[in-house]
Backbone bond lengths (Angstrom), bond angles and torsions (degrees), N, CA, C in turn:
res aa  C-N    CA-C-N  psi(-1)  N-CA   C-N-CA  omega(-1)  CA-C   N-CA-C  phi
1 X - - - 1.456 - - 1.533 107.98 -
2 X 1.292 115.52 146.35 1.458 122.71 176.90 1.530 109.96 -63.01
3 X 1.328 117.60 134.70 1.464 121.94 -177.46 1.531 111.45 -60.00
4 X 1.323 117.10 -31.81 1.472 119.42 177.91 1.522 110.98 -65.82
5 X 1.328 116.48 -39.35 1.462 120.93 178.32 1.524 110.37 -70.03
6 X 1.328 116.51 -40.37 1.463 120.79 177.06 1.520 110.19 -59.30
7 X 1.329 116.37 -48.88 1.465 120.65 178.19 1.529 110.21 -59.38
8 X 1.323 117.19 -46.06 1.460 121.50 -179.15 1.512 112.84 -60.88
9 X 1.317 116.52 -44.46 1.468 120.38 178.34 1.523 110.88 -62.09
10 X 1.338 116.11 -43.71 1.460 120.14 179.82 1.518 111.77 -67.67
11 X 1.321 116.69 -39.78 1.460 120.73 177.70 1.533 109.82 -58.69
12 X 1.310 116.10 -47.39 1.469 120.91 179.62 1.528 111.10 -63.64
13 X 1.325 116.90 -41.93 1.468 122.58 -179.88 1.531 110.60 -60.21
14 X 1.323 116.57 -52.50 1.464 120.02 -177.39 1.527 111.82 -70.51
15 X 1.314 117.14 -29.37 1.465 119.97 175.03 1.527 109.65 -66.13
16 X 1.321 116.86 -42.55 1.464 120.95 178.40 1.536 110.59 -64.75
17 X 1.334 116.65 -41.39 1.467 119.74 177.73 1.525 111.35 -61.11
18 X 1.311 116.16 -33.58 1.468 121.42 179.21 1.528 111.49 -81.75
19 X 1.330 116.76 -1.29 1.474 122.29 -178.00 1.524 110.43 52.36
20 X 1.347 113.89 50.43 1.460 121.12 -175.01 1.527 109.02 -121.14
21 X 1.311 116.21 138.32 1.460 120.31 175.99 1.530 109.53 -78.11
22 X 1.327 115.17 165.01 1.461 119.09 174.82 1.521 110.23 -60.51
23 X 1.318 116.66 -38.91 1.465 120.99 -179.45 1.525 110.95 -63.83
24 X 1.322 116.82 -43.02 1.466 120.44 -179.88 1.529 110.78 -65.56
25 X 1.330 116.10 -41.34 1.469 119.52 177.60 1.520 110.22 -64.01
26 X 1.307 116.69 -41.44 1.460 120.89 179.45 1.523 111.07 -59.32
27 X 1.306 117.16 -42.87 1.469 121.09 178.97 1.521 109.91 -62.06
28 X 1.334 116.83 -46.02 1.465 120.60 -179.14 1.521 111.98 -64.65
29 X 1.337 116.50 -31.42 1.464 120.51 -179.25 1.522 112.29 -87.61
30 X 1.315 117.42 -16.88 1.453 120.94 -176.90 1.517 113.58 77.74
31 X 1.347 115.32 32.66 1.466 120.98 178.63 1.527 109.05 -128.06
32 X 1.307 116.01 175.96 1.460 122.44 177.98 1.529 109.87 -81.70
33 X 1.343 117.06 149.54 1.469 120.87 178.42 1.522 111.54 -58.55
34 X 1.325 117.04 -37.80 1.468 120.68 179.22 1.523 111.02 -62.44
35 X 1.325 116.81 -31.40 1.467 120.51 177.73 1.530 110.09 -67.46
36 X 1.330 116.97 -41.24 1.467 120.76 176.83 1.525 109.39 -61.92
37 X 1.314 117.03 -45.05 1.457 121.38 178.83 1.528 111.01 -58.48
38 X 1.306 115.94 -45.24 1.462 121.47 -179.73 1.529 111.31 -64.31
39 X 1.326 116.59 -39.63 1.474 119.87 177.08 1.519 110.18 -64.20
40 X 1.330 117.45 -44.03 1.465 120.81 -178.87 1.525 111.99 -63.69
41 X 1.317 117.03 -27.90 1.467 120.47 177.71 1.525 112.75 -86.54
42 X 1.328 117.26 1.87 1.453 121.40 178.02 1.511 113.80 74.41
43 X 1.321 116.85 26.42 1.456 120.89 -176.49 1.525 113.44 -102.77
44 X 1.321 117.08 4.99 1.461 120.65 -177.86 1.526 111.02 -120.50
45 X 1.315 115.58 138.29 1.459 121.25 167.81 1.520 106.20 -89.59
46 X 1.320 116.67 94.35 1.458 119.62 -174.92 1.522 110.63 -77.52
47 X 1.315 115.29 150.16 1.458 120.43 175.73 1.517 109.20 -83.94
48 X 1.310 115.32 166.60 1.464 119.27 177.52 1.527 110.65 -65.23
49 X 1.316 117.02 -29.68 1.473 120.68 176.73 1.531 110.08 -67.70
50 X 1.324 117.28 -41.00 1.470 120.85 177.10 1.524 109.69 -64.05
51 X 1.314 117.41 -41.66 1.465 121.78 176.27 1.528 109.56 -58.09
52 X 1.313 116.79 -45.55 1.463 122.21 -179.90 1.534 110.67 -62.39
53 X 1.322 117.13 -45.01 1.465 120.86 -179.86 1.527 110.99 -64.18
54 X 1.314 117.36 -38.93 1.466 120.99 177.60 1.527 110.43 -63.81
55 X 1.317 116.28 -45.08 1.462 120.76 -179.92 1.532 110.65 -62.09
56 X 1.325 117.03 -44.22 1.464 120.55 177.80 1.526 111.12 -62.24
57 X 1.318 116.85 -44.65 1.460 121.31 -178.02 1.523 112.02 -63.88
58 X 1.332 116.16 -33.06 1.460 120.74 -177.83 1.525 112.94 -97.25
59 X 1.337 116.27 -3.44 1.465 122.14 -179.68 1.534 111.64 58.02
60 X 1.334 115.52 47.24 1.471 121.64 175.78 1.526 108.29 -129.86
61 X 1.299 116.07 158.70 1.462 120.90 175.39 1.529 108.70 -68.55
62 X 1.324 118.18 139.28 1.471 120.69 -178.91 1.529 113.71 -53.14
63 X 1.336 116.87 -37.38 1.467 119.13 -178.90 1.529 112.62 -63.14
64 X 1.328 117.15 -25.54 1.477 120.47 178.52 1.520 111.80 -63.99
65 X 1.338 116.08 -27.76 1.456 120.07 -179.67 1.530 112.25 -80.18
66 X 1.327 116.55 -8.00 1.466 120.73 -179.32 1.530 113.06 -112.89
67 X 1.312 118.09 -1.66 1.464 120.96 -178.29 1.518 111.62 -69.94
68 X 1.318 115.67 130.99 1.470 121.69 177.37 1.516 108.00 -89.36
69 X 1.311 116.37 100.86 1.469 121.24 -176.97 1.516 113.41 -79.33
70 X 1.324 118.14 -6.90 1.469 121.20 -179.16 1.526 111.46 -75.58
71 X 1.333 118.26 -14.84 1.460 120.58 -178.13 1.503 112.73 -94.77
72 X 1.366 117.75 -1.75 1.471 121.09 -179.49 1.498 111.76 -73.30
């Protein structure tokens, strides 16, 4: 699976676990809601800083956002 899609799926998963809207996550990350949507759809090449901000906002380890769960 494409790493962007893996990140997007994980971002959406952990956001749902946190019971957080895309808008709320965007505010915590300091980005636009449309950017969160685009990341969740695997359409963004996120930077390591964006990965870090997402992990902080969702209170998860950064590596959790990159785990490919399809191979389990």
